[in-house]
N, C-alpha and C positions, 0 to 999 in steps of 0.2 A: 667764526663763520660756521654755519651748520653744514653737515655732510652733503646734502643735496645741492646746496648753493655752491659748495666746492666743486661738485661734479659739473654743474651748469657752467661755472667759470673755466673749467678745464676743456670745454668743447670749443673748437675753433669754428668761426663763421667764415664761409668763403662765398662772396657774392658772385652771381652769374656763372655758377658751375653746376651741372655740366653744360648748361646753356643759359643765355640771357634771361633774367627774371627769376632764376632759382637761387635761393639762399641755402647753400649746402652746409649741413651741420656735420663737421668732421670730428669723429671720435678718435682719430689717430693721436691727437694731443692728449686725450684722456688716457689712452692705452699706454703712452710713453711715460706718463706720470704714475709711478708706482703707488702712491697714496690714493690717487683717484681710481685706479684700476682695482685696488684692494677694496676700497669703499663700495665700488660697483658690485663686485662679486660677493662681498659680505652682505650687502643689502638684499641681493637676489637670494642668497643662501638663507638668510633670516626669514624671508617671505615663504620659501618653499621647503625648508628643512623638515617640517612636520606633515607635509602632504605626501600622499602615496603616489609617487612617480616611478614608473618603470624605466623610462628613457627620456632623453632630451632630444628634440628635433631642432637642429640648428640650421639657419638659413645662410647661404653663401653671401658674402665671405666674412664680413665682420661678425656675424652670428656664430661662426665657427669658434672664434676666439673666446667669446663670452660663454658659449655653450660648453666648450671643452673645460674651461676653468670651473664652471658651475657643476658640470657632471662629475669632475674629479672630487670636488668638495662634498657633493651629495653621495658619492660612491655609486653613480649610475652610468649607464652607457649613453653614448651620443650617436645620433644618426645625422648624416650630412645630406642636406637638400642642396643639389647643385644645378648649375645651368646645363642645358642640353648638351649631351655628348661628353661629359666629364667623368661619369661613373663607369667602371669597367664591367659590371655585371648587368643582368637583366633589370630593366627599370620600368617604372610607370611614370607618366609625365602629365603635365597640365600647362596650358598656355594662358597668359594673362596680360592685362594692360597695366602699365605703371605710369608714373608722373610724366615721363618723357619718352614713351615708346611701348613696345611689346616685348615679351620674353617668354621662355619656356623653362620650367623647373622640372627636375627629375629626382627620384629617390629609388633605391634598390627595392625590388618587389618583395624581398624577404626581410626588409629592415624592421618591420613591426609585425608582431603577431596580433591577430584579432583581439580586441578588448584591452590591449595593453594601454596603460595610462601614460600619456606623454605631455610634456611641457614644450611648447614652441617658443623659441627665443630668436630674436633678431635685434639689431642695433637701433632700428628706427621704425616707428609707426607714422606714416604720412597719410596717403589716401586709402590704405588698406589693401591695395591690389596684390601685393606680394604675399601678405599673410593669408588672404583669401585663397590664393593658389596653393599655399602650403596646407591650409585646412582641407582643400579639395584632395590633395594627395593623402592626407591622414584619413579622410573619409573613405577613399578608395581602398585603403589598407585596413579599414574597420577599427581604427584606433579610437580610444577615448581621450579627447583633449581636455586636460584639467586646467589649462591656463595658457595665456599668451603674455610673454614678458619682453619688455623693450627698455633700452636705456633712455631713448628720446621719444617723445610724442609731440608731433606738430598738430596741436589741437585744432587750429583753424581749418585744416584739411579734412577734418571729420572722418578719419579712418575708423575710429571707434564705432561710428554709426553702422558700418558694414559688418560689425563683429558681435552683434547682439547675441546674447546667450552664452558668451564665453567670458570668463573672468580675465580682465586685462590689468596688468601691472606695468606702469612706466615710471621710471625714476625721475626724469626731468621732463617738464612740459614747457614747450615754447608756444607763445601766442603772438598774434599780430604780424605774422610773416606773410 
């Protein structure tokens, strides 16, 4: 079995979560499988090891796990994008719509210096709402986004269409959901 098929098979499907009609792709089963987690980080490392990245911008909460492991392997810093009210220092924020509601994300106002090259990482690309909000935060901080990385992409939800102009890398693509 090839590596990406192994990753796909390590992701649990949970129907009707968090509400009826949603098929949730759960990466906790990937994370608990040492082989699958290693493949994930190794694939991301291989993709980004030769790119000039200053920091990794990781999205709450599963993005923290992926971002921390990749930042460690690349020898880079990690910046946490959190839900409103979770960061202790001065923040900038942005609100956005997601598949089943609205939310607000924040980042420390001094997390990124202007023109720093950042990689944005999260577990899932669905409609693109979350990553568009993160891009808004990066823009406010005058960062240069060199790429967007995801473990899973739900192709039929067309999140990629909202992200034109940004290199996107997703390990596993699901269609027909």
